[in-house]
C-alpha positions in Angstrom: 0.0 0.0 0.0 2.8 2.4 0.8 4.5 1.8 -2.6 1.2 2.1 -4.4 0.4 5.4 -2.7 3.9 6.7 -3.4 3.5 5.9 -7.2 0.1 7.6 -7.3 1.4 10.6 -5.6 4.3 10.9 -8.1 1.9 10.6 -11.1 -0.4 13.3 -9.7 2.6 15.6 -9.2 3.7 15.0 -12.8 0.3 15.8 -14.2 0.1 19.0 -12.1 3.6 20.0 -13.4 2.5 19.4 -17.0 -0.7 21.3 -16.6 1.2 24.3 -15.0 3.8 24.3 -17.8 1.2 24.5 -20.6 0.3 28.1 -21.4 -3.4 28.8 -21.1 -5.4 29.6 -24.2 -6.2 33.3 -24.1 -9.7 34.6 -25.1 -8.3 37.5 -27.0 -6.2 35.1 -29.2 -9.4 33.3 -30.1 -11.0 36.6 -30.8 -8.2 37.8 -33.1 -8.4 34.5 -35.0 -12.1 35.0 -35.5 -11.6 38.6 -36.5 -9.5 38.1 -39.5 -12.6 37.4 -41.7 -15.2 39.4 -39.8 -17.1 42.3 -41.4 -18.9 44.9 -39.2 -22.3 46.1 -40.5 -23.5 49.3 -38.9 -27.3 49.5 -38.9 -30.2 50.2 -36.6 -31.8 47.1 -34.9 -34.1 45.4 -37.4 -32.9 47.5 -40.4 -33.9 45.4 -43.5 -31.0 46.7 -45.6 -28.4 45.9 -43.0 -29.8 42.4 -42.5 -29.6 41.8 -46.2 -26.0 43.0 -46.3 -25.3 40.6 -43.4 -26.9 37.7 -45.2 -24.9 38.4 -48.4 -21.6 38.7 -46.6 -22.2 35.5 -44.6 -23.2 33.7 -47.9 -19.5 34.4 -49.0 -18.4 32.5 -45.9 -17.4 35.5 -43.7 -18.6 36.3 -40.3 -20.5 39.5 -39.5 -21.2 41.6 -36.5 -24.1 44.1 -36.3 -23.3 47.4 -34.6 -25.8 50.1 -33.8 -24.4 53.5 -35.0 -27.0 55.4 -32.9 -27.1 58.9 -34.1 -23.5 59.4 -34.9 -23.1 60.8 -38.5 -21.2 58.7 -41.0 -17.5 59.5 -41.4 -14.3 57.8 -42.2 -13.0 58.2 -38.7 -16.1 56.8 -37.0 -16.3 53.9 -39.5 -12.7 52.9 -39.1 -12.9 53.1 -35.4 -16.0 50.8 -35.4 -14.0 48.3 -37.5 -11.1 48.4 -35.1 -13.3 48.1 -32.0 -15.0 45.0 -33.5 -11.7 43.5 -34.7 -13.1 43.4 -38.3 -11.3 43.6 -41.6 -14.0 46.1 -42.9 -17.0 48.0 -41.8 -20.1 48.9 -43.8 -22.7 51.6 -43.3 -25.5 53.0 -45.4 -27.2 56.3 -44.8 -30.2 57.8 -46.7 -29.5 60.3 -49.4 -31.6 62.4 -51.8 -31.4 59.8 -54.6 -31.3 56.6 -52.6 -28.6 55.5 -50.2 -25.0 56.5 -49.6 -22.8 53.4 -48.8 -19.6 53.8 -46.8 -17.1 51.0 -46.6 -13.9 51.2 -44.5 -11.5 48.6 -45.8 -8.7 48.0 -43.3 -7.0 45.5 -45.7 -6.4 48.2 -48.4 -6.4 51.1 -45.9 -9.0 53.1 -47.7 -12.6 54.2 -47.3 -15.0 53.9 -50.2 -18.1 56.1 -50.5 -20.6 55.3 -53.2 -24.1 56.8 -53.9 -26.6 54.2 -55.1 -30.0 55.0 -56.5 -32.9 53.5 -54.7 -34.9 50.7 -56.3 -38.4 51.2 -54.7 -40.1 49.7 -57.7 -38.0 46.6 -57.7 -39.4 43.4 -56.3 -36.5 43.2 -53.8 -34.9 46.6 -53.7 -33.0 46.0 -50.4 -31.6 42.8 -51.8 -30.4 44.4 -55.0 -28.7 47.2 -53.0 -27.2 44.7 -50.6 -25.6 42.7 -53.5 -24.2 45.9 -55.0 -22.7 46.8 -51.7 -21.0 43.5 -51.3 -19.7 43.7 -54.8 -18.2 47.1 -53.9 -16.5 45.5 -50.9 -15.1 42.7 -53.1 -13.8 45.2 -55.6 -12.0 47.1 -52.9 -10.4 43.9 -51.5 -9.3 42.9 -55.1 -6.7 45.7 -54.9 -4.5 43.5 -52.6 -3.7 41.4 -55.7 -2.0 44.4 -57.4 1.8 44.1 -58.0 2.1 47.0 -55.5 -0.9 46.7 -53.2 -2.0 49.7 -51.1 -0.8 49.6 -47.5 -3.5 48.6 -45.0 -3.8 48.1 -41.3 -4.3 44.4 -41.4 -2.9 41.8 -43.9 -5.0 39.9 -46.4 -5.2 36.5 -44.9 -5.2 33.2 -46.8 -8.9 32.8 -45.9 -9.8 36.1 -47.5 -7.8 35.2 -50.7 -9.5 31.8 -50.8 -13.0 33.0 -50.3 -12.7 35.9 -52.8 -10.4 33.9 -55.2 -7.7 36.6 -55.0 -4.3 35.8 -56.6 -1.1 36.5 -54.8 0.3 40.1 -55.2 2.0 40.4 -58.5 0.3 37.3 -59.9 -2.3 39.0 -62.0 -2.8 37.4 -65.4 -1.5 39.7 -68.1 -2.8 39.9 -71.6 -0.7 38.0 -74.0 1.3 40.1 -76.5 -0.1 40.5 -80.0 0.5 37.5 -82.4 0.0 39.6 -85.6 2.6 42.3 -86.2 3.2 44.8 -89.0 6.7 46.3 -89.6 7.9 49.4 -91.4 11.6 49.9 -91.8 13.8 51.9 -94.2 17.0 50.3 -95.4 19.7 50.1 -98.1 19.5 47.4 -100.8 23.0 46.4 -101.9 24.6 43.9 -104.2 28.2 43.4 -105.3 29.1 43.8 -109.0 29.7 47.5 -109.4 26.3 49.0 -109.0 26.3 50.1 -105.3 23.4 50.6 -102.8 20.0 52.2 -103.1 17.4 53.3 -100.5 14.5 50.8 -100.0 11.4 50.6 -97.7 11.0 47.2 -96.0 7.3 46.5 -95.2 6.6 43.3 -93.3 4.0 41.2 -91.6 4.5 38.4 -89.1 2.0 35.9 -87.6 3.1 34.0 -84.5 0.3 31.5 -83.6 2.7 29.7 -81.3 5.4 31.0 -79.0 8.4 30.2 -81.1 7.3 29.4 -84.7 5.3 31.5 -87.2 5.2 32.8 -90.7 6.5 36.1 -92.1 6.2 38.1 -95.3 7.9 41.2 -96.6 8.1 43.5 -99.6 11.2 45.8 -100.2 10.0 48.8 -102.2 12.7 50.8 -104.0 12.9 54.4 -103.0 15.9 55.2 -105.3 17.4 53.6 -108.4 20.8 52.2 -109.0 22.8 54.0 -111.7 25.2 52.4 -114.1 27.1 54.6 -116.7 29.4 53.9 -119.6 30.5 55.4 -122.9 27.4 54.0 -124.6 25.1 55.7 -122.1 23.6 54.7 -118.8 20.9 52.6 -117.1 18.8 53.1 -114.0 18.0 49.8 -112.2 15.1 49.4 -109.7 14.7 46.2 -107.7 11.5 45.1 -106.0 11.7 42.2 -103.6 8.7 40.2 -102.1 9.0 37.0 -100.1 7.4 34.7 -97.5 9.1 32.3 -95.1 9.0 30.7 -91.7 10.0 32.7 -88.6 11.7 31.2 -85.6 11.9 33.1 -82.3 13.8 31.5 -79.4 12.4 33.7 -76.7 8.8 33.9 -75.4 6.5 36.4 -77.2 6.3 38.5 -74.0 10.1 38.9 -73.8 11.5 42.4 -73.9 14.2 41.4 -76.3 13.2 39.1 -79.2 15.8 37.8 -81.7 14.3 36.1 -84.8 15.4 34.1 -87.9 13.4 34.0 -91.1 14.0 31.4 -93.8 12.1 31.4 -97.1 12.0 32.3 -100.8 11.4 35.7 -102.5 10.5 37.0 -105.9 12.8 39.6 -107.5 11.4 42.1 -110.1 14.0 44.2 -111.9 13.3 47.2 -114.1 15.9 48.9 -116.1 15.5 52.2 -118.0 18.4 53.1 -120.3 19.7 56.4 -121.5 21.8 56.4 -124.7 24.8 58.4 -125.9 25.0 59.7 -129.4 24.8 56.8 -131.9 23.1 54.4 -129.5 19.4 53.6 -128.8 17.9 53.6 -125.3 15.8 50.7 -124.2 13.7 49.8 -121.1 13.7 46.1 -120.0 12.3 44.2 -117.1 12.9 40.7 -115.7 11.6 38.6 -112.8 13.3 35.7 -111.0 13.2 33.9 -107.6 15.8 33.6 -104.9 16.2 32.0 -101.5 16.7 34.3 -98.5 17.6 34.3 -94.8 16.9 37.2 -92.5 18.1 37.7 -88.9 16.4 40.3 -86.7 16.4 41.7 -83.2 13.5 43.5 -81.7 13.2 45.5 -78.4 9.7 46.0 -77.0 9.2 49.2 -74.8 5.5 48.3 -74.8 3.7 45.1 -75.9 2.1 46.9 -78.9 5.2 48.7 -80.1 8.7 47.4 -80.9 11.9 48.8 -82.3 13.7 46.3 -84.6 16.6 45.9 -86.9 17.0 43.2 -89.6 19.5 42.0 -92.1 18.3 40.1 -95.1 20.7 38.1 -97.3 19.7 36.3 -100.5 21.2 35.3 -103.8 20.1 34.9 -107.4 21.8 31.7 -108.5 22.8 32.9 -112.0 23.0 36.6 -111.2 21.9 39.5 -113.4 24.1 41.0 -116.0 23.6 44.7 -116.8 24.8 45.4 -120.3 25.3 48.7 -122.2 25.3 48.0 -126.0 26.1 44.3 -125.5 28.9 45.1 -123.2 28.6 44.0 -119.6 28.8 47.1 -117.3 27.9 45.5 -114.0 26.3 42.4 -112.3 23.6 42.3 -109.6 22.1 39.7 -107.3 25.1 37.6 -106.0 24.6 38.3 -103.2 21.6 40.6 -102.2 21.9 42.3 -98.8 19.2 44.5 -97.2 19.9 45.9 -93.8 16.9 47.8 -92.3 15.8 49.4 -89.0 12.4 50.6 -88.0 9.4 49.7 -85.9 6.7 47.1 -85.8 3.2 47.3 -84.4 1.1 44.6 -82.7 -2.4 44.1 -84.0 -4.0 41.4 -81.9 
């Protein structure tokens, strides 16, 4: 009996020690946990509009507390103080106005107070219900600002419960509109080919369609702005070259990247027009010819905005047999082996 009593005494002492070492649960801690998703509704007892607002907020899964504002006029200071006293994330109050009601919402999460005049709906089947839903939508719109990349500072943080019930993304996680897939470019350049003719100004007009992130199609037309001049004892010739081509475009970076290198591979049509001038004893002629050539183009674009980009391109192609420019059956120059067109300009996104 003595050993049994001693063991029982030691067990009781151990339980008392464990109980004394465990911190008691404080009532204010429970209240603060409850308060993170509580909304205070200030209305007179039995007010139909306030009760409907309470019902709509609780339908979202939040808790509400009804407070009697007595005769105190609506103000930002009084509303924020009521929310703090109730430990609520927001406080709502509606006061009559000339055209209906004036709704006040003190949002402690975003740190701002919203005031909105709402027209009455006396002829509606459920006017109080319609106004209550609009009031709750106003509160939701205010809380949505916590998902901005730089949310406004507030007195209390947006808890995980608030984000879950209102389907709010994390700050900075807003979905951005994808950049345009169809783009038009406009770039002046210089068309050059070896063979003794030189370079002439040209306008590169292009279009690109990127249905996927890295592969698309492109097209361009290089419109001559000046003619190439060849002169000899027999006279001279002015040569104009028009290029038009289509190809595949490959972009290694995402469409939303600020810097976007690209490579185009395809085929182009080459239209040449020559107008001759003759010296004494010779006859001037005008001739034209068309042929095809492969091309490759490398480009680099910088996007200050999703809709506008600055870009530079270098196109290289070659007419396999080349073009001979002759003055009175005497070859004065050759053209087309190779063809080089550097250009720089802008491109615009469409959609």
